[in-house]
C-alpha positions, 0 to 999 in steps of 0.5 A: 549184844547188849544193843540188840537186847535193848532194841528188842525190848524197846520193840516189845514195849511198842508192840501194842501201839497203833498209829492212827490215820485220821484222814477220813471224813472231817469231824464237825463237832463243836469244841468240847464235844465227842469227835467222830471220824468216819472213813466215808459218810456212809461208813457203818462204824467210826474210824476213831472217836475222841472223848474229851475231858468232862464225859462220864462213861456208861458200860453195858454188859453183853446183852442178849435177845429177849427169850421170845426172840430165840427164833434162829433169825439173827436179824430178829435177835439183833433187833431185840438186842438193840431195843434192849440197849436203847432202853438200858441207855435211856434208864442211864440218861443216855441214848443210842447217839451216845454210844461210842464203842460196840462189840458184837458177838455173832454165833452161827445159826447152823453148826459149822456155818458162818455168822449172819453178818448181813442180818445183824447189819440190817438191824444195826442200820435201823439204830446207827447211821440212820437219818434219825440217829446218824452217830456210829460207834467204833465197832468190832464184830466177832464170830463165836462158836456159841453164846451163853444159851442154846439158840442165842445168835447175838450178844452185844456190849456197848460203851456210851459217853455223856457229859458228866453234867447231864 
């Protein structure tokens, strides 16, 4: 009985561990740079990102669209949010290319409906994974019942990493 209990507790301790499969597109970053692994060259987000020592992190809280963007259009709201993220990052000495993690919260435009993931992706693609800015963060996208104010369909929080000496 004791052996079973020890095994059960050991399994609980490992319950949150993840074994990462990094057999995707090879990373060509120079030594000491952030390493990004993608499942394919056209993947919308990174499979894994490794930040080496010597980097500072910048956390932006959940950012919502400008009040004038409460149009009921997810793409327009997402574009407003991505522009605000870019401006906040610039103030902090970073850019969209430095974003390593992103959580996207999408509310449904109509009660009982589905989130407009495609609308958010159209705006996202103009800022991440483009020829002008090819870096893509690890990302989670979550459908939520509602956000902080009526009419808001998009809220995004990000983490960026920059060399501490920048």
